[in-house]
C-alpha positions in Angstrom: -3.4 42.7 28.7 -2.5 43.4 25.1 0.4 42.1 23.2 2.2 43.5 20.2 4.4 41.7 17.7 7.6 43.0 16.4 7.3 43.9 12.7 9.4 41.9 10.3 11.4 43.9 7.8 10.5 43.1 4.2 13.0 41.3 2.1 15.2 43.6 0.1 18.2 43.4 -2.1 19.3 40.6 -4.4 18.3 37.8 -1.9 14.7 39.0 -1.8 14.5 39.3 -5.6 16.0 35.9 -6.1 13.6 34.4 -3.5 10.6 35.9 -5.3 11.9 34.6 -8.6 12.3 31.1 -7.1 8.8 31.1 -5.7 7.4 32.1 -9.1 9.5 29.5 -10.9 6.5 27.3 -11.9 4.6 30.2 -13.6 7.8 31.3 -15.3 8.4 27.7 -16.5 4.8 27.5 -17.8 5.2 30.7 -19.8 8.5 29.6 -21.2 7.2 26.2 -22.3 4.1 27.6 -23.9 6.1 30.3 -25.7 8.7 27.7 -27.0 6.2 25.2 -28.3 4.0 28.0 -29.8 7.0 28.8 -32.1 8.6 25.3 -32.4 5.5 23.1 -32.9 2.9 23.8 -35.7 -0.7 23.9 -34.6 0.3 23.9 -30.9 -2.1 26.7 -30.0 -5.1 25.4 -32.0 -8.4 24.9 -30.1 -8.5 21.2 -30.8 -5.0 20.7 -29.5 -5.6 22.7 -26.4 -8.6 20.6 -25.6 -6.6 17.4 -26.0 -3.8 18.8 -23.9 -6.3 19.8 -21.2 -7.5 16.2 -21.0 -4.0 14.9 -20.7 -3.1 17.5 -18.0 -6.2 16.6 -16.0 -5.0 13.0 -15.7 -1.6 14.1 -14.4 -3.2 16.7 -12.2 -5.4 14.2 -10.4 -2.4 12.1 -9.5 -0.3 15.1 -8.6 -3.0 16.5 -6.2 -3.0 13.2 -4.3 0.8 13.0 -4.4 1.1 16.6 -3.0 -0.7 15.7 0.2 1.4 12.5 0.6 4.7 14.4 0.0 3.7 17.2 2.4 3.4 14.6 5.2 7.0 13.5 4.3 6.0 10.4 2.4 5.9 9.2 -1.2 3.5 7.1 -3.2 5.0 5.0 -6.0 2.0 2.9 -6.5 -0.4 5.4 -8.1 0.5 4.3 -11.7 -0.3 0.7 -10.9 -3.5 1.7 -9.1 -4.5 3.4 -12.4 -4.0 0.2 -14.3 -5.7 -2.0 -11.7 -8.8 0.3 -11.5 -9.0 0.5 -15.2 -9.1 -3.3 -15.4 -11.7 -3.4 -12.6 -13.9 -1.0 -14.5 -13.4 -2.9 -17.8 -14.3 -6.2 -16.1 -17.5 -4.8 -14.6 -18.6 -3.2 -17.8 -18.1 -6.4 -19.9 -18.9 -9.2 -17.5 -20.2 -8.0 -14.1 -19.7 -10.3 -11.2 -20.4 -14.0 -11.7 -21.9 -15.6 -8.6 -22.1 -19.1 -10.2 -25.2 -21.2 -10.8 -25.9 -19.0 -13.8 -26.3 -15.9 -11.6 -24.4 -12.8 -12.7 -24.7 -9.3 -11.1 -24.6 -6.5 -13.7 -23.9 -2.9 -12.7 -24.8 0.5 -14.1 -22.3 3.3 -14.8 -22.6 4.9 -11.3 -22.2 1.5 -9.5 -19.2 0.7 -11.7 -17.6 4.1 -10.9 -18.2 3.7 -7.2 -16.7 0.1 -7.0 -13.7 1.2 -9.0 -13.1 4.2 -6.7 -13.4 2.0 -3.7 -10.7 -0.3 -5.1 -8.4 2.6 -5.4 -9.2 3.8 -1.9 -8.6 0.2 -0.6 -5.1 0.0 -2.1 -4.4 3.5 -0.6 -5.6 2.1 2.8 -3.2 -0.8 2.4 -0.3 1.6 1.9 -1.4 3.6 4.9 -1.6 0.5 7.1 1.8 -0.7 6.0 3.3 2.7 6.8 1.5 3.6 10.0 1.0 0.2 11.7 3.9 -1.9 10.4 6.3 1.0 10.2 7.4 0.2 6.7 9.1 3.1 5.0 6.8 4.8 2.5 9.2 4.2 -0.4 9.3 0.4 0.3 5.6 0.1 1.1 4.4 1.8 -2.0 7.0 0.0 -4.1 5.6 -3.3 -2.9 2.0 -2.3 -3.7 3.2 -1.0 -7.1 4.1 -4.6 -8.0 1.1 -6.1 -6.3 -1.4 -3.8 -8.0 0.3 -4.2 -11.4 0.3 -8.0 -11.0 -3.4 -8.0 -10.0 -4.2 -6.0 -13.1 -2.4 -8.5 -15.3 -4.2 -11.4 -13.6 -7.6 -9.9 -14.4 -7.2 -10.7 -18.1 -4.0 -12.7 -18.4 -2.3 -9.6 -19.7 -4.8 -9.0 -22.4 -6.9 -5.9 -23.1 -10.6 -5.5 -22.3 -11.9 -4.0 -25.6 -15.1 -2.4 -26.7 -16.3 -1.0 -23.3 -19.5 0.4 -24.8 -21.6 -0.9 -22.0 -25.1 -2.3 -22.2 -28.3 -0.2 -22.2 -30.2 -3.0 -20.5 -27.8 -2.9 -17.6 -27.5 0.9 -17.5 -23.8 0.9 -18.3 -24.1 2.3 -21.8 -23.2 5.8 -20.4 -19.8 4.6 -19.3 -18.1 6.4 -22.2 -19.6 9.7 -21.0 -17.1 9.8 -18.1 -14.1 10.2 -20.3 -15.6 11.5 -23.6 -18.6 13.5 -22.5 -18.8 17.3 -22.2 -20.8 19.8 -20.1 -21.2 23.2 -21.6 -18.6 22.3 -24.1 -16.0 21.4 -21.5 -14.9 17.8 -21.0 -16.3 16.0 -18.0 -12.8 15.1 -16.8 -12.0 18.8 -16.6 -15.0 19.5 -14.4 -14.1 16.6 -12.2 -10.6 18.0 -11.9 -12.0 21.4 -10.9 -14.1 19.8 -8.2 -11.3 17.7 -6.8 -8.8 20.6 -7.0 -11.1 23.1 -5.3 -12.0 20.6 -2.6 -8.3 19.7 -2.0 -7.3 23.4 -1.8 -10.1 24.1 0.6 -9.1 21.2 2.9 -5.4 22.3 2.7 -6.1 26.0 3.5 -9.2 26.1 5.6 -9.7 22.9 7.7 -8.1 21.4 10.7 -7.1 18.3 8.6 -5.1 20.6 6.3 -3.3 22.1 9.2 -2.6 18.6 10.6 -1.2 17.4 7.2 1.3 20.3 7.2 2.1 19.8 10.9 2.9 16.1 10.3 5.3 16.9 7.5 6.9 19.8 9.3 7.6 18.0 12.5 5.9 14.7 13.0 7.0 14.2 16.6 6.0 17.7 17.5 2.6 17.2 15.9 2.1 14.0 17.8 3.0 15.8 21.1 0.5 18.5 20.2 -2.3 16.0 20.0 -2.4 15.4 16.2 -3.4 11.8 15.3 -0.4 11.3 13.0 -1.4 7.7 11.9 -4.9 8.8 11.0 -3.7 11.8 9.0 -1.3 9.5 7.0 -4.0 7.0 6.4 -6.3 9.7 5.0 -3.7 11.1 2.6 -2.7 7.7 1.2 -6.4 6.8 0.8 -7.0 10.1 -1.0 -4.0 9.4 -3.3 -5.6 6.0 -4.1 -8.9 7.8 -4.8 -7.3 10.1 -7.2 -5.5 7.3 -9.0 -8.8 5.4 -9.3 -10.4 8.4 -11.0 -7.6 8.4 -13.5 -8.0 4.7 -14.3 -11.8 5.1 -14.7 -11.4 8.1 -17.0 -8.8 6.5 -19.2 -10.8 3.3 -19.6 -13.8 5.4 -20.5 -11.9 7.6 -23.0 -10.3 4.7 -24.8 -13.3 2.4 -24.4 -10.7 -0.2 -23.5 -8.7 -1.3 -20.5 -5.1 -2.5 -20.6 -3.2 -3.7 -17.5 -0.1 -1.7 -18.5 -2.0 1.6 -18.3 -0.4 4.0 -15.9 3.2 2.9 -16.2 5.5 5.7 -15.1 2.5 7.9 -14.2 4.0 8.2 -10.7 7.0 10.0 -12.2 4.8 12.7 -13.8 2.8 13.1 -10.6 6.0 13.6 -8.5 7.5 15.9 -11.1 4.3 18.1 -11.1 4.1 18.3 -7.3 7.8 19.1 -6.8 7.8 21.6 -9.8 4.8 23.2 -8.2 6.7 23.9 -5.0 6.0 20.9 -2.9 9.1 20.1 -0.7 10.3 16.5 -0.8 11.3 17.0 2.9 7.7 17.6 3.8 5.8 20.4 5.4 5.5 22.7 2.4 3.4 22.7 -0.8 0.1 24.0 -2.2 -2.5 22.7 -4.6 -2.4 25.7 -6.9 1.3 25.3 -7.6 0.8 21.6 -8.2 -1.9 22.3 -10.9 0.5 24.7 -12.6 3.2 22.1 -12.3 0.9 19.5 -13.9 0.3 21.9 -16.8 4.1 22.3 -17.3 4.7 18.6 -17.4 1.6 17.9 -19.6 2.4 20.7 -22.1 6.1 19.6 -22.1 5.1 16.0 -22.9 2.6 16.9 -25.6 4.8 19.5 -27.1 7.7 17.1 -27.4 5.4 14.6 -29.1 4.2 17.2 -31.6 7.9 18.0 -32.4 8.5 14.3 -33.0 11.0 13.9 -30.2 11.8 10.3 -29.3 10.0 8.8 -26.3 13.4 7.9 -24.9 14.5 11.5 -24.9 11.1 12.5 -23.4 11.9 10.2 -20.4 15.4 11.8 -20.1 13.9 15.3 -20.1 11.3 14.4 -17.5 14.0 13.0 -15.3 16.0 16.2 -15.7 13.0 18.3 -14.8 12.5 16.3 -11.5 16.2 16.7 -10.6 16.1 20.4 -11.5 12.9 21.0 -9.5 14.4 19.4 -6.4 17.7 21.3 -6.7 15.7 24.6 -7.0 13.5 23.6 -4.1 16.6 23.0 -1.9 18.1 26.4 -3.1 14.8 28.1 -2.1 14.7 26.5 1.3 18.4 27.5 2.0 17.8 31.0 0.8 14.7 31.4 3.0 16.6 30.3 6.0 19.4 32.8 5.3 16.9 35.7 4.7 15.1 34.9 8.0 18.5 34.8 9.9 19.4 38.2 8.4 16.1 39.7 9.4 16.4 38.3 12.9 20.0 39.7 13.2 18.9 43.1 11.9 16.1 43.3 14.5 18.7 42.6 17.1 
């Protein structure tokens, strides 16, 4: 027995044009921002400045990728900025001091071991978020707000609020290559960019081509329906929050390596940039919709906007205001897109009788 599906009429008229425009809003915003700063800010399009901006965008993009998966499931992760600070301090401590076991015994670590331990710390905080949300039924906003303060406090406790300076490492311990993570290049491209490419491609593959990706969208679209369909909702949420912690740990590691210093205040307000990039890239705050490619473009918009405003000498206070306006505007446009999509579908169904 064969089945045939009824063809859906293509969108036409002003509604279809407006919907296509809304879907392409992130690319349009990117072009507008680049064009504006190319005219308004001197030396904006120089090679040196583009490399610096790419490094800054990479940091925001890491966090935004993790945030995208979290938001798709209908959650939020406010703790990523604090995880960045905590993981930077962990890396700084390990580079400078290692782990003191007492009795004049100290374990020293090489660069790879330092990186792995730092990443595990980020994953652990993400796991705590996941447990609070899935096992104790704490709302994601409250759970991650709590871990935001806990992680930031832990970062401050590491050094009493002071900076860990001169993270040059030690050749004898194999940690002298720590700076390479944030300042090294491969084929002339910064290592952090290569890391972003790997994470972004992997995340996009998971989202588009794996059962886990389908489960993530299903949980965000209809959590109860996904559970009734056999999806392990708790497990999916645990994974996305742990992945968000992983991405934040990478950022903390990269920043400490780039600056060769770790400060407990690192990462403050980073969560706002991540949310802005994800939402601007088309991720719906109500869950169930979003894609990694759009998030990367959104990260470029936020990163270029931030660096361009700095080059123009705009006050940091106004920069914060502008970022807030971008988030609000992105959510408003997203709601308009969702409403328009529903109206277009209803019209098509009515036309098909």
